[in-house]
Structures are given as C-alpha cells and as structure tokens.
C-alpha positions as CSV (number, residue, x, y, z in Angstrom):
1,M,89.7,45.8,142.9
2,S,92.5,48.2,142.5
3,Q,94.8,48.5,145.4
4,K,96.1,52.0,146.4
5,A,99.8,52.5,145.4
6,P,102.1,52.9,148.4
7,D,103.5,56.4,149.0
8,R,107.0,56.8,147.4
9,D,108.2,58.7,150.5
10,T,107.3,56.1,153.0
11,P,110.0,53.6,153.7
12,G,109.0,50.0,153.9
13,R,106.1,49.9,151.4
14,G,107.5,51.9,148.4
15,T,111.2,52.2,147.4
16,P,113.5,51.1,150.1
17,D,115.1,53.7,152.2
18,R,118.4,54.3,150.6
19,D,121.8,55.4,152.0
20,T,122.0,58.8,150.4
21,S,125.6,59.2,151.3
22,K,126.5,56.7,148.6
23,T,124.3,57.9,145.8
24,G,123.5,61.2,144.1
25,G,127.0,62.5,144.9
26,G,128.6,62.8,141.5
27,P,132.2,64.2,141.0
28,G,132.6,67.4,142.7
29,R,129.3,67.4,144.7
30,E,129.0,67.8,148.4
31,R,128.1,64.7,150.6
32,A,125.7,66.7,152.6
33,P,123.5,63.8,153.6
34,A,126.4,62.2,155.4
35,G,127.1,65.4,157.2
36,R,123.4,65.7,158.2
37,A,123.4,62.1,159.4
38,G,126.3,62.9,161.6
39,R,124.5,65.9,163.1
40,A,121.5,63.9,163.7
41,G,123.5,61.4,165.7
42,Q,124.9,64.3,167.7
43,S,121.5,65.6,168.6
44,G,119.5,62.4,168.8
45,G,118.7,60.6,172.0
46,G,118.5,62.7,175.1
47,G,120.2,61.8,178.4
48,G,123.7,60.5,178.8
49,G,123.7,58.4,175.7
50,G,124.3,61.2,173.2
51,A,127.3,60.9,170.9
52,R,130.1,63.4,170.9
53,R,130.4,65.9,168.1
54,Q,132.6,64.5,165.3
55,S,135.5,66.8,164.4
56,P,136.1,67.2,160.5
57,A,138.4,64.6,159.1
58,P,142.0,65.7,158.5
59,G,142.6,67.2,155.1
60,G,138.8,67.2,154.4
61,R,138.7,70.9,153.5
62,L,141.7,70.4,151.2
63,L,140.1,67.6,149.5
64,R,137.0,69.6,149.0
65,L,138.9,72.5,147.3
66,L,140.7,70.0,145.0
67,D,137.6,68.2,143.9
68,D,134.9,71.0,143.8
69,D,134.2,72.3,140.3
70,R,134.3,75.9,141.4
71,T,137.6,75.8,143.3
72,S,139.6,73.2,141.6
73,P,140.7,75.4,138.6
74,I,142.6,77.5,141.2
75,A,143.4,74.9,143.9
76,L,145.0,72.3,141.6
77,P,147.7,74.6,140.1
78,L,148.4,76.0,143.6
79,F,148.8,72.4,145.0
80,S,151.1,71.6,141.9
81,V,153.2,74.6,142.8
82,F,153.3,73.6,146.5
83,L,154.4,70.0,145.6
84,T,157.1,71.5,143.2
85,L,158.5,73.7,146.0
86,I,158.7,70.7,148.3
87,A,160.5,68.6,145.6
88,A,162.9,71.5,144.8
89,S,163.6,72.0,148.5
90,L,164.5,68.4,148.9
91,L,166.7,68.5,145.8
92,L,168.6,71.6,147.1
93,L,169.0,70.0,150.5
94,A,170.5,67.0,148.9
95,L,172.9,69.3,147.2
96,G,173.9,70.8,150.6
97,R,172.3,74.2,149.9
98,S,169.5,76.0,151.8
99,P,166.2,76.1,150.0
100,L,165.2,79.5,151.5
101,T,168.5,81.0,150.3
102,A,168.1,79.6,146.8
103,M,164.4,80.7,146.5
104,A,165.4,84.3,147.7
105,A,168.1,84.3,145.1
106,F,165.6,83.4,142.4
107,L,163.5,86.4,143.5
108,R,166.4,88.8,143.6
109,G,167.6,87.7,140.2
110,S,164.2,88.6,138.7
111,G,163.8,91.9,140.4
112,F,161.3,91.1,143.2
113,M,163.9,91.5,146.0
114,I,166.7,93.9,146.5
115,K,170.2,92.6,145.9
116,P,173.0,93.3,148.3
117,S,174.8,95.2,145.6
118,Y,174.2,96.4,141.9
119,A,176.4,97.4,139.0
120,S,176.7,100.9,137.8
121,G,173.4,102.2,136.4
122,Q,171.3,99.3,137.6
123,N,169.0,98.7,140.6
124,I,165.9,96.7,141.3
125,I,163.8,98.7,138.8
126,T,166.2,97.7,135.9
127,D,166.1,94.1,137.0
128,L,162.2,94.1,137.1
129,L,162.1,95.7,133.6
130,S,164.4,93.0,132.4
131,F,162.1,90.3,133.9
132,L,159.1,91.9,132.1
133,G,161.1,91.8,128.8
134,I,161.5,88.0,128.9
135,L,158.0,87.6,130.4
136,A,156.4,89.0,127.3
137,P,157.5,86.2,124.9
138,M,156.8,83.5,127.5
139,L,153.2,84.8,127.9
140,L,152.6,85.1,124.2
141,A,154.0,81.5,123.5
142,A,151.8,80.2,126.3
143,L,148.8,81.8,124.6
144,G,149.7,80.1,121.4
145,V,149.8,76.6,123.2
146,I,146.5,77.4,124.9
147,V,144.7,78.3,121.6
148,S,145.9,75.1,119.9
149,M,144.9,73.0,122.9
150,K,141.4,74.6,122.9
151,A,141.0,73.6,119.3
152,G,142.0,69.9,120.2
153,M,145.7,70.1,118.9
154,F,149.1,70.4,120.4
155,N,151.4,73.0,118.9
156,I,154.9,71.9,119.9
157,G,156.5,73.9,117.1
158,I,156.3,77.2,119.0
159,A,160.1,77.4,119.2
160,G,160.4,76.9,115.4
161,Q,157.8,79.5,114.7
162,M,159.4,82.0,116.9
163,L,162.8,81.5,115.3
164,A,161.3,81.8,111.7
165,S,159.4,85.0,112.6
166,G,162.4,86.6,114.4
167,F,164.8,85.7,111.6
168,I,162.7,87.1,108.7
169,A,161.8,90.3,110.7
170,T,165.5,90.8,111.5
171,V,166.6,90.3,107.9
172,L,163.8,92.5,106.4
173,V,163.6,95.3,109.0
174,G,166.4,94.8,111.6
175,Y,169.1,95.4,109.1
176,S,167.4,98.3,107.4
177,D,167.7,102.1,108.0
178,L,164.0,102.6,108.7
179,G,163.0,104.8,111.6
180,S,161.5,103.5,114.8
181,F,158.0,104.6,114.0
182,I,158.0,102.5,110.8
183,A,160.3,99.7,111.9
184,K,158.6,98.7,115.1
185,P,155.1,98.2,113.6
186,L,156.6,96.4,110.6
187,V,158.4,94.0,112.9
188,I,155.2,93.2,114.7
189,L,153.2,92.7,111.4
190,I,156.0,90.6,109.9
191,G,156.2,88.4,113.0
192,A,152.6,87.8,113.1
193,A,152.3,87.1,109.4
194,V,155.2,84.5,109.5
195,G,154.0,82.8,112.5
196,A,150.5,82.6,111.1
197,A,151.6,81.2,107.8
198,M,153.6,78.5,109.5
199,G,150.7,77.6,111.9
200,A,148.1,77.5,109.0
201,L,150.4,75.2,107.0
202,V,150.4,72.8,110.0
203,G,146.7,73.0,110.3
204,F,146.2,72.4,106.5
205,L,148.5,69.3,106.6
206,K,146.4,68.1,109.7
207,Y,143.1,68.6,107.8
208,R,143.9,67.7,104.2
209,F,146.4,64.7,104.8
210,N,145.7,63.8,108.4
211,I,149.4,64.5,109.4
212,H,149.6,64.8,113.1
213,E,150.5,68.2,114.2
214,V,153.1,67.0,116.7
215,V,155.1,65.2,113.9
216,S,154.8,68.1,111.5
217,T,155.7,70.8,114.0
218,I,158.8,68.9,115.3
219,M,159.9,68.4,111.7
220,F,159.4,72.1,111.0
221,N,161.5,73.0,114.1
222,Y,164.4,71.2,112.6
223,I,163.8,72.6,109.2
224,T,163.6,76.1,110.4
225,S,166.7,75.7,112.7
226,Y,169.0,74.4,109.9
227,I,167.7,76.8,107.2
228,T,168.1,79.9,109.4
229,G,171.4,78.6,110.7
230,F,172.7,78.2,107.1
231,Y,171.8,81.7,106.1
232,I,173.2,83.3,109.3
233,N,176.5,81.5,109.0
234,T,176.7,82.3,105.3
235,Y,175.4,85.9,105.0
236,Y,174.7,87.5,108.4
237,R,177.2,86.2,110.9
238,D,179.2,88.4,113.2
239,I,182.8,87.3,113.0
240,I,183.4,88.0,116.6
241,T,180.3,86.6,118.3
242,R,179.6,84.0,115.7
243,S,175.9,84.9,116.0
244,A,173.8,86.9,113.7
245,R,174.6,90.6,113.4
246,V,172.9,92.9,115.9
247,C,169.7,94.4,114.7
248,S,169.2,98.1,114.6
249,T,168.0,100.0,117.8
250,A,165.1,101.4,115.8
251,S,163.7,98.0,115.0
252,R,163.9,96.6,118.6
253,L,160.6,96.5,120.5
254,T,162.0,98.4,123.4
255,I,162.3,102.1,124.5
256,T,165.9,103.2,125.3
257,G,167.7,106.5,125.9
258,I,165.6,107.4,128.9
259,A,167.6,108.8,131.7
260,A,166.3,108.5,135.3
261,G,169.1,109.9,137.4
262,S,172.0,107.6,137.1
263,L,169.7,104.8,135.7
264,R,169.5,103.9,132.0
265,P,166.4,101.6,131.9
266,T,165.3,99.7,128.9
267,I,161.5,99.6,128.8
268,P,160.1,96.5,127.0
269,L,157.2,97.1,124.7
270,G,156.5,93.4,124.3
271,I,154.8,93.2,127.7
272,L,152.1,95.5,126.4
273,I,151.5,93.3,123.4
274,A,151.4,90.2,125.6
275,L,148.9,91.7,128.0
276,A,146.7,92.9,125.2
277,G,147.0,89.3,123.7
278,V,145.7,87.8,126.9
279,F,142.5,89.7,126.9
280,I,141.9,89.4,123.1
281,V,142.4,85.7,123.3
282,R,140.0,85.4,126.3
283,F,137.4,87.5,124.4
284,L,137.9,85.4,121.2
285,L,137.4,82.1,123.1
286,D,134.6,83.1,125.4
287,R,132.6,85.8,123.6
288,T,132.7,85.0,119.8
289,T,131.3,82.4,117.4
290,V,134.8,81.6,116.2
291,G,135.9,80.7,119.7
292,F,132.9,78.6,120.4
293,E,133.5,76.7,117.2
294,L,137.2,76.2,118.0
295,K,136.3,74.8,121.5
296,A,133.5,72.7,120.0
297,V,135.9,71.2,117.5
298,G,138.5,70.6,120.3
299,L,136.0,68.7,122.4
300,N,134.4,66.5,119.8
301,R,135.0,66.9,116.1
302,D,132.3,64.4,115.0
303,A,129.6,66.3,117.2
304,A,130.8,69.6,115.9
305,Q,130.5,68.5,112.3
306,Y,127.1,67.1,113.0
307,A,126.1,70.5,114.4
308,G,127.2,72.1,111.1
309,I,130.5,73.5,112.1
310,R,133.2,73.5,109.4
311,V,135.8,71.4,111.2
312,G,138.5,71.9,108.5
313,R,138.2,75.5,108.7
314,S,138.4,75.5,112.5
315,I,141.5,73.3,112.5
316,V,143.3,75.5,110.1
317,L,142.2,78.7,111.9
318,G,143.0,77.4,115.4
319,M,146.6,76.6,114.3
320,L,146.8,79.9,112.4
321,I,146.0,81.9,115.6
322,S,148.4,79.8,117.5
323,G,151.2,80.3,115.1
324,L,150.4,84.1,115.0
325,L,150.9,84.3,118.8
326,A,154.1,82.3,118.5
327,G,155.3,84.8,115.8
328,L,154.6,87.7,118.1
329,A,156.6,85.8,120.8
330,G,159.5,85.4,118.4
331,V,159.9,89.2,117.6
332,T,159.5,90.2,121.2
333,Y,162.2,87.6,122.1
334,Y,164.8,88.1,119.3
335,L,164.1,91.7,118.6
336,G,163.1,92.7,122.1
337,Y,164.8,90.9,125.0
338,Y,167.7,90.0,122.7
339,N,169.1,91.8,119.6
340,S,170.6,88.9,117.7
341,I,170.0,85.3,116.8
342,V,172.3,82.3,117.7
343,P,172.4,80.0,114.7
344,K,170.9,76.4,115.0
345,E,169.6,77.0,118.4
346,L,165.9,76.9,119.4
347,A,164.6,78.9,122.3
348,S,163.8,76.7,125.2
349,L,161.1,79.3,126.1
350,G,159.0,77.6,123.4
351,Y,158.9,74.4,125.4
352,D,158.5,76.1,128.7
353,A,155.3,77.6,127.4
354,I,153.8,74.1,127.5
355,A,154.4,74.0,131.2
356,V,152.9,77.4,131.5
357,S,149.6,76.4,129.7
358,L,149.3,73.2,131.8
359,L,149.9,75.1,135.1
360,G,147.4,77.8,134.1
361,N,144.7,75.1,133.2
362,S,144.6,76.5,129.7
363,S,143.3,79.8,130.8
364,P,144.6,83.0,129.3
365,V,144.3,85.0,132.5
366,A,145.8,82.3,134.7
367,S,148.7,82.0,132.2
368,I,149.9,85.5,133.3
369,F,150.6,84.1,136.8
370,A,151.9,80.8,135.6
371,S,154.3,82.4,133.1
372,G,155.5,84.7,135.8
373,L,156.3,81.9,138.1
374,I,158.3,79.9,135.5
375,T,160.0,83.1,134.3
376,I,161.1,83.7,137.9
377,F,163.0,80.4,137.8
378,Q,164.4,80.9,134.3
379,K,165.4,84.5,134.8
380,G,166.8,84.3,138.3
381,S,168.7,81.1,137.8
382,I,172.0,82.9,136.7
383,Y,172.0,85.1,139.8
384,M,171.0,82.0,142.1
385,S,173.8,80.0,140.5
386,S,176.5,82.8,141.2
387,T,175.4,83.4,144.8
388,V,174.3,79.9,145.9
389,G,176.8,77.8,144.0
390,V,174.3,75.6,142.3
391,P,174.3,75.1,138.5
392,K,171.7,77.3,136.7
393,E,170.4,74.2,135.0
394,I,168.6,73.6,138.3
395,A,165.9,76.0,137.1
396,S,165.1,73.7,134.1
397,V,164.9,70.7,136.6
398,I,162.4,72.7,138.7
399,T,160.4,73.6,135.6
400,G,160.3,70.0,134.5
401,I,159.0,68.9,138.0
402,L,156.4,71.6,137.8
403,L,155.3,70.4,134.4
404,L,155.0,66.8,135.8
405,F,152.8,67.8,138.7
406,S,150.7,70.1,136.5
407,A,150.2,67.2,134.0
408,C,149.0,65.1,137.0
409,G,146.3,67.5,137.9
410,T,143.5,65.2,136.7
411,Y,144.9,62.4,138.6
412,I,145.2,64.5,141.8
413,R,141.6,65.5,141.5
414,Y,140.6,61.8,141.0
415,Q,142.4,60.8,144.2
416,A,140.8,63.6,146.1
417,R,137.4,62.6,145.0
418,R,137.9,59.0,146.0
419,R,139.3,60.0,149.4
420,R,136.1,62.3,149.9
421,E,133.9,59.4,149.1
422,K,135.6,57.1,151.6
423,L,135.3,59.9,154.3
424,A,131.6,60.3,153.5
425,E,131.1,56.5,153.9
426,E,133.0,56.5,157.2
427,E,131.0,59.4,158.5
428,A,127.7,57.7,157.6
429,K,128.8,54.5,159.3
430,L,129.8,56.4,162.5
431,A,126.4,58.3,162.4
432,A,124.6,55.0,162.0
433,A,126.5,53.4,164.9
434,S,125.8,56.5,167.0
435,E,122.1,56.2,166.3
436,R,122.0,52.5,167.2
437,G,123.9,53.3,170.5
438,N,121.4,56.0,171.4
439,A,118.5,53.7,170.6
C-alpha cells in the first residue's frame, strides 16, 4: 500500500524546521526572519516571563546601508569620503594645524566661501568661475576612465592623450589668426579627433596583438611627453617663461572681455562641454546597443562573443570613446583653464581622474560630485597653503587617501555583510533563548 507523503510544511515529518536566519539571506538581503523571531520572543508568553524589547544593534542601520544593493552605490562613496576626512584631520593635527581651518581654506580657495580679502577685480564669483574652469577637464577625463572601465579596460594614458590633443590644437589653431567663431569649434574637433585616434590605437594593439592597455598607455605617455617637449623647446618656446608660447585669445575655450562692474570674469565654456558629455555618456551606456555591447564585453568577453557580439570592435570602440573624452579634456585644460603648455610635464589631473571614477562608482552622474570634491582639494590647495602654512602637496596626499578608501569599497561592503550576518545570528539566538525562558 502506498503511504501518504508527509506535508512539507509540517515540521517533524517532512523537511526539518530550519533556522531561516542563516539561510536564504544572500548578499544585500534583509535578515527579516531573525527580526520576526525577536518580535515573537517579545510578545510570546503572557505574564511576568515576557522578554524585554531588544534595541537595534549599534551600527546596524549603517551596515544595512553599506550592504544593501539599492543604497550601497551612494553609501559606500560617502563612507569613503568620511574616512578620508578623518584621516586628513589626523594628519593635519599631527602637523599642528586645525582641520576645520584647513577645510575652510580649501573651500575659500575654490570659491565656495568668502575670503577675508580679494585682489582688485576679483571676488567669490571669479573664484567660482575659475573652479568651474578646472572642473571641466577633470570631469571629462573621469568620463574617459569610466568608459574604458565599462569596456573592461583601464585607460591610464589619459594624461598623454590630453597633452597630445592640447599640443596639436595649439599648434594648428592656437597660433593662427582665425576668428573665435571658427577657432573654438576647430579646437574642439581637433582635440576630439587626436584623442580618439590615440585611444583607438591602444584598443587595436589590445585586440590584434594582446598588448595590455596599461603597458601601451604608459609607454604612449612617455612618448607623447618627450616628442611634444622636443618640439616646444625647438620651435614654440617662449624665451622668458620657457614654456610654449601663449595661444591666441580667439582659440581659447573661454569668454572674456565681459565687464560686470569692477569685475572682469572669465567664463569657461569647457564646463558646458563636460556636462553635455556626462549625459551623452550616460545615454550611450544605458540606452544604446553600443553601450550594452561595451558593458557585455567588459563583464565577460567569452560570453559576449558567444552571444554574437564583435568583441574586437567593442574593444577598439571603447578605447576610442575613452580617448575622445580625454582629448576634449586636453583642449579644455591647455586651451581653456591654461593658455600654454609646459614641456615634458604631464597633467596630474589625468591621474586624479582615476580617483574620481572610483569614488563615483563608475557612474557618469556621480562623477560630477566626485570630480567636484577632488577639484576642491586640488584648486583650493594654494590658498590653503598660504593661509594655514601647510605645503600644498597635502592636497595630493588627501587625494591619494581618498583613492585608497574608494578602492576598498568592495572590501568594506564585504565586512559590512559579514557583520550583518553575525548580528542576525546573535538576534536569532537571543530570540530562541527568550522563547525557552518564556516556556
């Protein structure tokens, strides 16, 4: 005779009654069963044997924010910034300086707080416009790093691509007599074309000869630096400043000559290009087939190839777009914020963009805020050094600390997840003990 199968939901005959606080809770999920067990322990057993209501564990809410899939993209960068500010404050205290005074000086130097005094023709508005002028190439360079990382590569040659595009645009347009309506668009087009060509070459070497992009981009950085340095020192050097000759005002990506009372502000056009680049890159990555293919190749090239995606084309295209953005960063830097080129010197901004992309979790929109934060440290370092008496290189130290904590985001989330699991187990044990005491 056949015997009736036991009910699966009945403990004792079917599957054993499992402790759901230890199972079914993958990474980033709530341990709701543990919380329900705790509440059952609070309400169970009438009379004087009822257990007291357990208060939430210290830091439980922070751990949930760091581990949850919905909040971790915002919570992890903010937590990295918080750790960086603590480390920077300890460093400033070790130097005998007040952290609050130093941070306020960074903000004043960037145009976010009013200075005690200003030079003639300047105020907080001119400082803020200057900040936006250097923010534009930082943001564009960070977008270049983000696109390459989405495609599964690491473009560390942003600085070299910036220098090449800025140098060629300066030579072809900056030293010409073209009017501003022709010169400015030409500068943008040349910068984009030169950067895209260098990026595509790196992508081709990666696909055709399997030359790692980190090696090739570092080599191109040195090659670009020495070749441009040779031509500047030989043909385009200013004998007084020993830098490249100043480019024409018409070719610079700025608007000058506007009088606002006693002020003579310089309005940067690069910030408009950078903000447009943010939304174009976001649309490209999230709403187009090209962006989907780039991200698929970046996640798993074998799977992407099996799905019919042309991996080689995506590799070249990803580095081409990354180089194009780096080229735009170059012209907004050398023909926007500055007006000349120092020979044999790569812009540190190209490396700071790596920290921006990591802090922004490779998100184009988040990179706006990340680049703004790092630019505050870099731009305000001169004023901070003159008022607080700390070397301006402290800004690079703070940026390096921020890069370190941003790179540890995955580890921080892993530790938060482990701590949440331990707290859930402890709550389950307390609830079980409470139920036994009530019984």
